[in-house]
LUMZADO-101187 format. One line per 5 residues: number of its first residue (from 1); their letters; for each residue x negated, y negated, z of C-alpha. Coordinates in steps of 0.5 Angstrom, whole numbers, plus 500, padded with zeros to 3 digits. Each point is the difference from the previous one (the first is absolute). Layout:
BEGIN
NUM	a	X Y Z; ...
***
This chain:
BEGIN
1	maepr	499 501 500; 495 494 501; 500 499 493; 507 498 498; 500 496 507
6	rltdl	493 496 496; 503 499 494; 507 497 504; 496 495 504; 495 498 494
11	akria	505 499 496; 504 496 506; 494 496 501; 499 499 493; 506 497 499
16	dqasf	500 496 506; 493 496 497; 503 500 493; 503 492 498; 506 503 494
21	peada	502 494 496; 508 499 500; 501 502 493; 500 506 495; 494 503 499
26	vvals	495 503 496; 493 503 502; 494 500 497; 498 507 500; 494 502 499
31	ggads	500 508 500; 495 497 507; 502 502 507; 501 492 502; 505 500 495
36	atlaa	504 506 501; 500 499 508; 503 493 497; 506 503 496; 501 506 504
41	iaadv	501 494 507; 504 496 495; 504 505 498; 502 501 508; 503 494 501
46	gtvvr	503 499 494; 496 495 497; 497 503 493; 504 500 494; 495 503 495
51	cvhvh	493 501 499; 494 497 494; 494 504 499; 495 496 494; 496 505 496
56	hglpa	493 497 499; 498 504 495; 494 502 504; 497 507 500; 504 502 507
61	sdrla	507 497 499; 503 506 497; 499 503 506; 502 494 504; 506 498 495
66	eaava	502 508 502; 500 499 508; 503 493 500; 506 504 496; 500 506 505
71	vaeki	500 496 507; 506 496 497; 503 507 499; 498 502 506; 502 494 503
76	gldvq	507 501 496; 499 492 496; 499 499 493; 494 498 497; 498 497 493
81	vteve	493 500 498; 497 494 495; 494 501 497; 495 494 498; 494 499 496
86	laegp	494 497 504; 496 495 496; 492 499 501; 498 495 506; 494 500 505
91	speav	503 504 505; 506 505 499; 503 500 506; 502 492 499; 502 502 493
96	arear	504 507 502; 504 495 505; 502 495 496; 503 505 494; 503 502 507
101	yaafa	504 494 502; 502 499 493; 503 506 500; 503 499 506; 502 493 498
106	qqvsd	505 503 493; 502 507 505; 503 497 506; 504 493 500; 499 494 504
111	hdall	506 502 505; 497 506 502; 495 501 505; 494 504 497; 496 503 506
116	lghte	493 502 499; 497 506 505; 494 495 503; 497 502 506; 497 496 506
121	ndqae	494 504 498; 500 496 493; 502 493 504; 494 502 504; 495 501 493
126	tiiln	503 495 496; 498 495 506; 492 503 500; 501 499 492; 502 492 500
131	lvrga	494 499 506; 495 504 495; 502 495 495; 500 494 503; 508 499 500
136	glkgm	502 493 504; 505 500 506; 506 503 495; 495 507 499; 500 501 506
141	tgmpy	507 501 501; 501 506 496; 506 503 495; 506 496 503; 506 505 502
146	hrppn	504 496 495; 497 498 493; 506 495 496; 504 502 497; 502 507 503
151	iyrpl	494 504 502; 500 502 507; 494 504 503; 504 504 506; 494 503 503
156	lgvtr	496 496 501; 500 501 508; 499 508 499; 493 504 499; 499 504 495
161	detre	498 506 505; 508 499 501; 502 499 493; 496 507 498; 502 505 506
166	yamlr	507 498 499; 500 502 492; 497 507 503; 504 502 505; 506 497 495
171	glpfh	497 505 495; 500 494 494; 496 502 494; 496 495 500; 493 499 496
176	ddptn	495 496 503; 497 496 494; 493 501 498; 497 494 498; 501 499 508
181	fdrtl	494 503 501; 495 496 496; 495 496 503; 499 497 494; 506 495 501
186	rrnei	498 495 506; 507 501 504; 499 507 500; 493 500 503; 504 496 506
191	rldil	504 505 501; 495 505 499; 494 498 503; 502 493 503; 505 500 505
196	prled	498 507 503; 494 497 502; 504 493 503; 504 506 504; 494 503 503
201	lnpqv	500 492 503; 507 499 502; 505 506 499; 506 495 499; 495 497 494
206	iasla	507 501 495; 504 498 505; 497 493 502; 498 498 493; 507 500 498
211	amget	502 497 507; 495 495 498; 503 499 493; 507 499 503; 496 494 505
216	irsda	497 497 493; 506 501 496; 504 494 506; 495 495 500; 499 500 493
221	eylee	508 499 499; 500 495 505; 494 496 496; 504 502 494; 506 496 503
226	lagah	496 494 502; 498 499 493; 506 501 497; 503 494 504; 495 496 495
231	ptlrl	503 501 493; 496 497 495; 502 496 494; 502 500 493; 497 495 496
236	gdgav	503 502 493; 497 505 495; 494 504 502; 499 496 506; 502 500 508
241	gipvg	497 496 506; 500 499 508; 499 494 503; 492 499 503; 501 498 506
246	vlttl	505 505 502; 495 506 497; 495 497 504; 503 500 507; 502 507 499
251	hsavr	496 507 504; 495 503 495; 505 506 501; 506 496 497; 496 494 495
256	arvla	497 508 496; 507 503 500; 504 493 498; 493 499 495; 501 507 497
261	tlvgd	508 499 498; 498 493 498; 496 505 495; 504 506 499; 505 496 497
266	lrssq	496 499 494; 496 506 498; 501 507 500; 495 502 506; 501 499 507
271	glsre	496 498 505; 494 496 501; 493 502 500; 496 497 506; 496 496 494
276	elari	507 497 498; 502 498 505; 493 497 503; 501 496 493; 507 498 501
281	eevaf	499 497 507; 494 497 498; 505 496 495; 505 499 506; 496 497 504
286	glsar	495 495 495; 494 504 500; 501 502 492; 504 496 495; 503 506 496
291	teleg	499 508 500; 501 505 494; 504 507 503; 501 506 495; 505 500 496
296	rltvr	499 493 496; 503 497 507; 497 492 502; 501 498 507; 499 492 502
301	vdral	503 495 504; 505 495 497; 503 494 504; 502 504 507; 499 507 496
306	lvvsk	496 507 500; 502 501 494; 500 506 495; 501 501 493; 499 504 495
311	gs	496 499 493; 498 493 502
***
């Protein structure tokens, strides 16, 4: 009786830790243990409508698709398999992710909630990965629970050990993606080598990193709120501005966000590099007459306004 009791206790624990949106849900069913557990728990609480699986055309994709179909059948859910072609790119992982999200956007209505099986472990890995990349405060928050308009990650408070144990006790026919063991991919190196060493120093490091991410998210949202109180001014086609007197009195953390919004209004690439931010501030504080930014943008002061304009 120990095993059925363990399954019942584990199912309750995962369901209590999971956070499901109040909407018809579609599970992104990869064929692995995490998404298999997500689908089963979501079905148990009456959330799931169906599942979708993206076939990437990689060596293991057929086996993963078979596992996804078998898991859905075991749970009693419908699953739609969509095949995609991967473009060439410097990062195969990034190319596959972009193709996957594009497929999701085609298969899932904005009125449905798309559920992804990312766990607390994935969150810790993402935070470390962003730290290595030199990401700013936002990168240290990790993955959001909700990514507008309709993507949700209900299992961010659940560990990978829990999802795997649940899937095994439930008898879900999942399959491990062999690319998860490829150490040439940086995320896998973090997962397989770096996090275990950090756990030697702190056995609770995964939970600690996830909690840190939530704390930083709260701080970052507050700074964004403060920055949002200083809207940019539309000055006609291809030009935006903000009063210099307002800008120079702001705390540097808030000012950086205001300037990122100002520049983001005119170019597709989001955010500012440290070097760009420093040059814009030199103009704002009168230390430089003007500066040029990527995207054919010019920054200058004109009649008490810091003006960013395109193509001039």
